[in-house]
C-alpha positions as CSV (number, residue, x, y, z in Angstrom):
1,X,36.8,33.7,50.5
2,X,39.2,36.7,51.4
3,X,38.9,40.3,50.4
4,X,41.2,40.0,47.7
5,X,39.4,37.4,45.7
6,X,36.3,39.1,46.2
7,X,37.1,41.4,43.1
8,X,37.2,38.3,41.0
9,X,33.7,37.0,41.6
10,X,30.3,38.1,40.8
11,X,28.8,36.7,44.0
12,X,27.1,39.3,46.5
13,X,26.9,42.3,43.8
14,X,23.2,42.3,43.8
15,X,23.2,43.1,47.7
16,X,25.4,46.1,47.1
17,X,23.1,47.4,44.6
18,X,20.3,47.5,46.8
19,X,22.0,49.0,49.5
20,X,20.7,52.5,50.6
21,X,23.0,55.1,52.6
22,X,21.2,54.1,56.0
23,X,21.8,50.6,55.6
24,X,25.6,51.2,54.5
25,X,26.0,53.4,57.4
26,X,24.7,50.5,59.9
27,X,26.9,48.1,58.2
28,X,29.7,50.3,58.6
29,X,29.1,50.9,62.5
30,X,29.1,47.1,62.9
31,X,32.0,46.2,60.3
32,X,35.3,44.7,61.7
33,X,37.5,46.5,59.0
34,X,38.1,50.2,60.0
35,X,38.9,51.1,56.3
36,X,35.5,49.9,54.9
37,X,33.4,52.4,53.1
38,X,29.8,52.6,52.1
39,X,28.9,52.2,48.5
40,X,27.9,55.6,46.7
41,X,24.3,55.9,45.9
42,X,23.2,57.9,43.1
43,X,20.4,60.7,43.7
44,X,17.9,61.6,41.0
45,X,18.7,64.7,39.1
46,X,16.0,67.2,39.2
47,X,15.9,69.2,35.9
48,X,12.6,70.9,35.9
49,X,10.8,72.6,32.8
50,X,13.8,74.9,32.3
51,X,16.2,72.1,31.9
52,X,13.8,69.9,29.5
53,X,13.5,73.5,27.7
54,X,17.2,74.0,27.5
55,X,17.5,70.1,26.1
56,X,14.8,71.0,23.3
57,X,17.0,74.2,22.4
58,X,20.3,72.4,22.3
59,X,18.8,69.8,20.2
60,X,17.3,72.5,17.9
61,X,20.9,74.2,18.0
62,X,22.3,70.7,16.8
63,X,19.9,70.4,14.0
64,X,20.8,74.3,13.0
65,X,24.3,73.4,12.8
66,X,23.6,70.4,10.5
67,X,21.3,72.5,8.1
68,X,24.4,75.2,7.8
69,X,26.5,72.2,6.8
70,X,24.4,70.7,4.4
71,X,23.5,74.1,2.9
72,X,27.5,75.3,2.6
73,X,29.5,72.5,1.3
74,X,33.4,73.7,1.6
75,X,36.1,72.6,-0.5
76,X,39.9,72.3,1.0
77,X,42.9,72.4,-1.0
78,X,44.6,69.6,1.2
79,X,43.4,66.5,2.9
80,X,44.6,68.0,6.3
81,X,43.0,71.2,5.8
82,X,39.9,68.9,5.0
83,X,40.2,66.8,8.0
84,X,40.5,69.8,10.3
85,X,37.4,71.6,8.8
86,X,35.5,68.4,9.2
87,X,36.8,68.2,12.8
88,X,35.5,71.6,13.5
89,X,32.2,70.9,11.9
90,X,31.9,67.8,14.0
91,X,32.5,69.5,17.3
92,X,30.2,72.6,16.2
93,X,27.3,69.8,15.8
94,X,28.1,68.3,19.2
95,X,28.8,71.3,21.5
96,X,25.2,72.2,22.1
97,X,24.2,68.7,23.3
98,X,27.4,68.2,25.1
99,X,27.0,71.8,27.0
100,X,23.7,70.6,28.4
101,X,24.8,67.5,29.4
102,X,27.8,68.9,31.2
103,X,26.0,71.5,32.9
104,X,23.2,68.9,33.7
105,X,26.0,66.6,35.5
106,X,28.3,69.2,36.9
107,X,26.5,72.5,37.9
108,X,24.7,72.9,41.1
109,X,21.0,73.4,40.9
110,X,20.9,77.2,41.5
111,X,23.3,77.9,38.6
112,X,22.4,75.6,36.1
113,X,19.9,78.3,34.6
114,X,22.6,80.6,34.1
115,X,24.8,78.1,32.5
116,X,22.3,76.9,30.3
117,X,21.3,80.2,28.9
118,X,25.3,80.9,28.5
119,X,25.4,77.7,26.5
120,X,22.8,78.7,24.6
121,X,24.3,81.8,23.5
122,X,27.7,80.3,23.2
123,X,26.7,77.3,21.3
124,X,23.8,79.0,18.8
125,X,24.0,78.4,15.2
126,X,25.1,82.0,14.5
127,X,25.4,81.7,10.8
128,X,22.0,80.4,10.4
129,X,20.3,83.0,12.7
130,X,22.2,85.7,10.7
131,X,20.9,84.3,7.5
132,X,17.4,84.1,8.7
133,X,17.5,87.7,10.2
134,X,19.1,89.1,7.1
């Protein structure tokens, strides 16, 4: 079977999943095709206690936004205004968890704590915090 037809079949996928970087490098050394590339191997993400704490705080911020939405129902004069307001509510609820996930996946390990703390400040449910402190 030639290389073009390889993509149309499931055969051999198990072997690709089991390859490590060293195995792929060894195979690439002896490969007949000069353009062959090694498969990407995912490394485990190390979160540490701060990462898990920030995840718990992101879930708490999400729950805080849900409490705010339930406690303060809003009536809008038009259907478009209501749709836009509800879109804003949805984004407010999802943003803390989304921020945590993006920082976990994109930020380098030494800078994650700073980005997670910034996200905690930016995405906190401030109306609830101000109501509790008042």
